[in-house]
C-alpha positions as CSV (number, residue, x, y, z in Angstrom):
1,X,99.6,128.8,162.2
2,X,96.4,130.1,163.8
3,X,95.6,127.1,166.0
4,X,97.8,124.3,164.9
5,X,95.1,122.7,162.8
6,X,95.4,121.6,159.2
7,X,93.7,123.6,156.4
8,X,90.4,122.2,155.1
9,X,90.7,119.1,153.0
10,X,94.1,118.1,154.3
11,X,94.9,115.0,156.2
12,X,98.0,113.8,158.0
13,X,99.2,110.3,157.4
14,X,102.3,108.2,158.3
15,X,104.2,106.1,155.7
16,X,104.1,102.5,156.8
17,X,107.7,101.7,155.8
18,X,109.7,104.7,156.8
19,X,107.4,106.1,159.6
20,X,107.6,109.6,158.1
21,X,104.6,111.8,158.3
22,X,103.2,113.2,155.1
23,X,100.1,115.2,154.2
24,X,97.3,114.5,151.7
25,X,95.3,117.3,150.0
26,X,92.0,115.6,149.1
27,X,90.7,118.6,147.3
28,X,93.5,118.9,144.8
29,X,94.5,115.2,145.0
30,X,98.2,115.7,145.8
31,X,100.6,114.9,148.6
32,X,103.4,116.7,150.4
33,X,106.1,115.9,152.9
34,X,105.8,119.4,154.3
35,X,103.0,120.4,156.7
36,X,100.7,122.9,154.9
37,X,100.3,126.2,156.6
38,X,96.9,127.6,157.5
39,X,97.2,131.3,156.8
40,X,94.6,133.9,157.9
41,X,93.0,135.6,154.9
42,X,93.9,139.1,156.1
43,X,97.5,138.1,155.8
44,X,97.2,136.4,152.4
45,X,94.6,138.6,150.7
46,X,97.2,140.4,148.6
47,X,99.3,137.4,147.7
48,X,99.5,137.2,143.9
49,X,101.7,135.1,141.7
50,X,102.3,136.7,138.3
51,X,102.5,134.5,135.3
52,X,106.0,135.1,134.0
53,X,107.7,134.0,130.8
54,X,108.3,130.5,132.2
55,X,104.6,129.9,132.6
56,X,105.2,128.4,136.1
57,X,103.5,130.9,138.4
58,X,99.8,131.3,139.0
59,X,97.4,134.0,140.0
60,X,95.6,133.2,143.3
61,X,92.4,134.7,144.5
62,X,91.3,134.2,148.1
63,X,87.6,134.5,148.8
64,X,86.5,136.7,151.6
65,X,84.3,133.9,152.8
66,X,87.2,131.6,153.6
67,X,89.1,131.9,156.9
68,X,92.2,129.9,155.8
69,X,94.0,128.9,152.7
70,X,96.6,126.2,152.2
71,X,99.8,127.2,150.5
72,X,102.7,125.1,149.3
73,X,105.1,128.0,148.9
74,X,106.4,130.9,150.8
75,X,104.6,134.2,150.4
76,X,106.6,136.6,148.3
77,X,107.9,139.7,150.1
78,X,105.8,142.8,149.9
79,X,106.3,145.0,146.9
80,X,107.5,142.1,144.7
81,X,104.9,143.0,142.1
82,X,105.1,141.1,138.9
83,X,108.8,140.2,139.2
84,X,109.2,136.5,140.2
85,X,112.7,135.2,141.0
86,X,113.9,131.8,140.0
87,X,113.9,130.8,143.7
88,X,110.2,131.8,143.9
89,X,109.5,129.6,140.9
90,X,111.2,126.7,142.5
91,X,109.1,127.1,145.6
92,X,105.9,126.4,143.6
93,X,104.0,123.4,145.0
94,X,104.7,119.9,143.8
95,X,101.6,119.8,141.5
96,X,102.7,122.9,139.6
97,X,106.3,121.6,139.3
98,X,105.0,118.3,138.1
99,X,102.8,119.8,135.4
100,X,105.6,122.0,134.2
101,X,108.0,119.0,134.2
102,X,105.6,117.0,132.1
103,X,105.0,119.8,129.7
104,X,108.7,120.1,129.0
105,X,109.4,116.4,128.4
106,X,109.2,116.7,124.7
107,X,109.3,113.3,122.9
108,X,111.3,113.7,119.8
109,X,110.3,110.4,118.2
110,X,107.2,109.7,116.1
111,X,104.2,108.7,118.1
112,X,103.9,105.5,115.9
113,X,107.5,104.5,116.9
114,X,107.7,101.7,119.5
115,X,110.6,100.5,121.7
116,X,110.1,96.8,121.6
117,X,112.1,94.5,124.0
118,X,111.9,90.8,124.2
119,X,113.1,89.7,127.7
120,X,113.6,86.4,129.5
121,X,112.5,86.6,133.1
122,X,115.3,84.3,134.2
123,X,117.9,86.7,132.8
124,X,116.0,90.0,133.1
125,X,118.9,92.1,134.2
126,X,121.4,91.0,131.5
127,X,118.8,91.0,128.7
128,X,117.7,94.5,129.6
129,X,121.3,95.7,129.9
130,X,122.1,94.3,126.4
131,X,119.0,95.8,124.7
132,X,119.1,99.2,126.3
133,X,122.9,99.7,126.2
134,X,123.1,99.1,122.5
135,X,120.5,101.9,121.7
136,X,122.6,104.6,120.1
137,X,119.9,107.4,120.1
138,X,118.5,107.8,123.6
139,X,115.4,109.4,122.2
140,X,114.3,106.0,121.0
141,X,113.9,105.0,124.7
142,X,111.3,107.9,125.1
143,X,108.9,106.2,122.7
144,X,106.1,103.8,123.5
145,X,107.5,100.9,125.4
146,X,106.4,97.4,124.5
147,X,107.7,94.5,126.6
148,X,107.4,90.8,125.7
149,X,108.5,88.1,128.1
150,X,109.8,85.0,126.4
151,X,107.2,82.1,126.0
152,X,104.5,84.3,127.5
153,X,101.6,85.2,125.3
154,X,99.7,88.4,125.9
155,X,99.3,92.0,124.8
156,X,101.1,94.7,126.8
157,X,98.7,97.5,127.6
158,X,101.1,98.9,130.2
159,X,100.9,96.3,132.9
160,X,103.7,94.1,131.4
161,X,106.0,97.2,131.2
162,X,105.2,98.1,134.8
163,X,106.0,94.6,135.9
164,X,109.3,94.8,133.9
165,X,110.3,98.0,135.7
166,X,109.4,96.5,139.0
167,X,111.4,93.2,138.5
168,X,114.3,95.0,136.9
169,X,114.6,97.5,139.7
170,X,114.8,94.8,142.2
171,X,117.7,93.2,140.3
172,X,119.6,96.4,139.5
173,X,119.8,97.4,143.2
174,X,120.7,93.9,144.4
175,X,124.0,94.1,146.3
176,X,124.8,90.6,144.9
177,X,126.0,92.3,141.7
178,X,128.4,94.6,143.4
179,X,127.1,97.9,142.0
180,X,125.3,98.9,145.2
181,X,126.1,98.0,148.9
182,X,124.2,98.2,152.1
183,X,124.9,101.5,153.8
184,X,123.8,100.4,157.3
185,X,123.8,97.3,159.4
186,X,120.0,96.9,159.0
187,X,120.4,95.6,155.4
188,X,117.8,98.0,154.2
189,X,119.3,101.2,153.0
190,X,121.6,101.2,149.9
191,X,124.3,103.3,148.4
192,X,126.6,103.1,145.4
193,X,129.5,100.7,146.0
194,X,132.7,102.7,145.8
195,X,134.5,99.5,144.9
196,X,132.1,98.5,142.1
197,X,135.0,98.3,139.6
198,X,136.5,95.3,141.5
199,X,133.2,93.4,141.0
200,X,132.5,94.4,137.5
201,X,135.1,95.9,135.1
202,X,132.3,97.4,133.0
203,X,130.7,99.0,136.0
204,X,130.6,102.5,134.4
205,X,128.6,101.2,131.5
206,X,126.2,99.5,134.0
207,X,125.7,102.7,135.9
208,X,124.9,104.5,132.6
209,X,122.4,101.7,131.9
210,X,120.8,102.2,135.4
211,X,120.6,105.9,134.7
212,X,118.8,105.3,131.4
213,X,116.3,103.0,133.1
214,X,115.7,105.6,135.8
215,X,115.2,108.2,133.1
216,X,112.8,105.9,131.2
217,X,110.8,105.3,134.4
218,X,110.5,109.0,135.0
219,X,109.8,109.8,131.3
220,X,107.1,107.1,131.0
221,X,105.6,107.7,134.4
222,X,106.5,104.2,135.7
223,X,107.4,104.1,139.5
224,X,110.7,102.4,140.2
225,X,111.9,100.8,143.4
226,X,114.8,103.0,144.4
227,X,115.6,102.5,148.1
228,X,116.4,105.4,150.3
229,X,120.1,106.0,150.5
230,X,120.2,107.5,154.0
231,X,122.9,106.1,156.2
232,X,123.4,105.4,159.9
233,X,125.8,108.3,159.7
234,X,122.7,110.6,160.0
235,X,122.1,109.9,163.7
236,X,125.8,110.2,164.7
237,X,126.3,113.4,162.7
238,X,123.2,114.9,164.0
239,X,124.4,114.3,167.6
240,X,127.7,116.0,166.8
241,X,125.9,119.0,165.4
242,X,123.7,119.4,168.4
243,X,126.4,118.7,171.1
244,X,130.0,119.5,171.8
245,X,132.1,116.6,170.3
246,X,135.4,117.7,171.8
247,X,135.5,114.7,174.3
248,X,134.9,112.2,171.5
249,X,138.5,112.5,170.4
250,X,137.6,112.6,166.7
251,X,139.9,113.7,163.9
252,X,139.3,114.8,160.4
253,X,139.4,111.2,159.2
254,X,137.0,108.4,158.4
255,X,137.7,104.7,158.6
256,X,136.7,102.4,155.7
257,X,136.7,98.6,155.7
258,X,138.1,97.4,152.4
259,X,138.2,93.6,151.8
260,X,138.8,93.0,155.5
261,X,141.4,95.7,156.0
262,X,140.7,99.0,157.7
263,X,141.8,102.1,155.8
264,X,142.0,105.6,157.2
265,X,141.0,108.4,154.9
266,X,141.9,112.0,155.6
267,X,139.0,114.4,155.0
268,X,141.5,117.3,154.4
269,X,145.3,117.5,154.2
270,X,146.7,116.8,157.6
271,X,143.3,115.6,158.9
272,X,144.9,113.0,161.2
273,X,146.3,115.8,163.3
274,X,143.2,118.0,163.4
275,X,140.8,117.4,166.3
276,X,137.1,117.9,165.9
277,X,135.7,120.5,168.4
278,X,132.7,122.7,168.8
279,X,134.2,125.3,166.5
280,X,135.0,123.2,163.5
281,X,132.3,120.5,163.8
282,X,130.2,121.9,160.9
283,X,133.2,121.7,158.6
284,X,133.8,118.1,159.7
285,X,130.2,117.1,159.1
286,X,130.2,118.6,155.6
287,X,133.5,116.8,154.7
288,X,132.1,113.5,156.0
289,X,129.0,113.9,153.9
290,X,131.0,114.8,150.9
291,X,133.3,111.9,151.3
292,X,130.5,109.4,152.0
293,X,128.2,110.3,149.2
294,X,130.2,112.2,146.6
295,X,134.0,111.7,146.6
296,X,134.0,107.9,146.9
297,X,131.5,107.3,144.1
298,X,132.1,110.4,141.9
299,X,132.9,108.4,138.7
300,X,130.0,106.0,139.2
301,X,127.6,108.9,139.7
302,X,128.9,110.6,136.6
303,X,128.0,107.5,134.5
304,X,124.6,107.2,136.2
305,X,123.8,110.9,135.4
306,X,125.1,110.5,131.9
307,X,122.5,107.8,131.2
308,X,119.8,109.6,133.1
309,X,120.3,113.0,131.5
310,X,120.2,111.4,128.0
311,X,116.4,111.2,128.7
312,X,115.8,113.7,131.4
313,X,117.5,117.2,131.2
314,X,119.2,118.1,134.5
315,X,117.6,121.5,134.6
316,X,114.1,120.0,134.8
317,X,115.0,117.8,137.8
318,X,116.4,120.8,139.7
319,X,113.0,122.3,140.3
320,X,112.2,119.4,142.8
321,X,113.6,119.1,146.3
322,X,114.8,115.7,147.6
323,X,111.4,114.6,148.9
324,X,109.5,115.6,145.8
325,X,112.1,113.8,143.6
326,X,111.6,110.6,145.7
327,X,107.8,111.0,145.1
328,X,108.4,111.5,141.4
329,X,110.7,108.5,141.1
330,X,109.0,106.0,143.4
331,X,105.3,107.0,143.5
332,X,103.2,106.6,146.7
333,X,103.9,103.8,149.1
334,X,100.3,103.3,150.3
335,X,97.1,102.7,148.5
336,X,94.3,105.3,148.7
337,X,91.2,103.2,148.1
338,X,89.0,106.2,147.7
339,X,91.2,107.7,145.0
340,X,91.4,104.2,143.4
341,X,87.6,104.0,143.4
342,X,87.1,107.5,142.0
343,X,89.4,106.7,139.1
344,X,87.9,103.4,138.0
345,X,85.9,102.6,134.8
346,X,83.3,99.9,134.5
347,X,82.3,97.9,131.4
348,X,79.7,95.3,130.5
349,X,76.8,95.2,132.9
350,X,78.8,96.7,135.8
351,X,78.4,100.2,137.2
352,X,79.5,102.0,140.3
353,X,76.2,101.1,142.0
354,X,76.1,97.4,141.0
355,X,75.9,95.1,144.0
356,X,79.0,93.1,142.8
357,X,81.0,96.3,142.5
358,X,79.9,97.3,146.0
359,X,81.1,93.9,147.3
360,X,84.4,94.4,145.4
361,X,85.3,97.7,147.0
362,X,84.2,96.5,150.4
363,X,86.6,93.6,150.1
364,X,89.4,95.9,149.0
365,X,88.8,98.2,152.0
366,X,88.8,95.3,154.4
367,X,92.2,94.0,153.1
368,X,95.2,94.5,155.2
369,X,97.9,96.8,153.7
370,X,100.1,94.0,152.5
371,X,97.3,92.1,150.8
372,X,96.0,95.3,149.2
373,X,99.4,96.0,147.7
374,X,99.7,92.4,146.4
375,X,96.2,92.8,144.9
376,X,97.2,96.1,143.3
377,X,100.2,94.3,141.7
378,X,98.0,91.6,140.4
379,X,95.5,93.9,138.7
380,X,98.0,96.6,137.4
381,X,101.4,94.9,137.2
382,X,103.0,97.1,139.9
383,X,102.9,97.5,143.7
384,X,103.3,101.3,143.5
385,X,100.7,104.0,142.9
386,X,101.6,106.7,140.3
387,X,102.9,109.9,142.0
388,X,99.7,111.8,141.5
389,X,97.3,108.9,142.2
390,X,95.3,106.4,140.2
391,X,94.1,109.0,137.7
392,X,97.6,108.8,136.1
393,X,97.7,105.0,135.4
394,X,99.1,104.6,131.9
395,X,99.0,101.8,129.4
396,X,101.2,101.4,126.4
397,X,98.8,103.6,124.4
398,X,98.6,106.4,126.9
399,X,96.3,107.2,129.9
400,X,94.3,104.1,130.9
401,X,92.2,104.0,134.1
402,X,91.7,100.9,136.1
403,X,88.7,99.1,134.7
404,X,86.4,96.4,136.1
405,X,84.6,94.3,133.4
406,X,82.1,91.5,133.8
407,X,83.6,88.3,132.3
408,X,82.7,84.6,132.1
409,X,80.4,82.9,134.5
410,X,80.0,82.9,138.3
411,X,82.2,79.7,138.5
412,X,85.2,81.5,136.9
413,X,87.9,83.0,138.9
414,X,88.8,86.7,138.5
415,X,91.5,87.4,136.0
416,X,93.6,90.5,135.3
417,X,94.6,91.9,131.9
418,X,97.5,94.4,132.3
């Protein structure tokens, strides 16, 4: 970078929950976990992306008047010409990937078709499992979603469906049901429970159901509360990678507590007799990661992916890296009030310049983050923002921006229709 500064229009922010730094592009209304690079024009002037048969790549023109441009992908090597490799395609920025992803999610059911579900809040997990699991053709789940809670009158214009996704996701990932377990002592991060079959004999069917729900959330653009599955293993493995572990007296084994009993698992044949040293530590780390996140839960993950891929083809997901996939699945964790305000409609006597609307946005700006998220859930049905901002709020009939409408008298309390 020329001087360490961010390109014009970019802002650095910190996620309130994870503490991770991310970057906001206010010009193009997108976010990125990766710091954008400010590249001098004389180095980037000849950068061109040819539009190949996949339709993913773009042509880019850099004005002589600009000193810097922001790029979300590596500059192709000199002499690449019009040939764009698959790797180059995958390096396209998140916005490009997302637009390509949306364009390929063909819905094979008639527009008039509707997936109607009648759910009891008290048994939301079992009711949802029963309804979704008995659907024979997964394409039906790609259609317009209409949720009705028992004994609750109201029309679902998208908010009820968002609330259903929100409540269901909290139940699905609850360790109480034995499908997931805490992966660390902080009771925050989760992972698939390798012993889920001992808690639920139909656990593979349940993981397929969870995969279908995750696919529905991605297909219909509904954020889902999927907790990060990083483990405390990260810090210890990172230390081993950066230091000489010879004096730790480690072997190619891992200990696992199983119903109060400690079990020693060999990471490779004869692992109990192989010491970890500076020469083989990388192999040890790879085997630990494979055991922790792949081998122990291989069958459960197969069932999850079976359900997920019934709605979302695996080749479409592969264009995203892990951070982009998290953003696609979970949406943004914070609330950008300026973006919210830009993507709001007004009805009745209200307009953007009305004094009551000015008071409204001032009140939203002055809210603390927790209250603002709770308010967001009240007015939209979800506490998460769509991955590309408020401009992508959807109702049951398609795109539907947040709307403020004058209603009732001054003595009436505000109400939300989601």
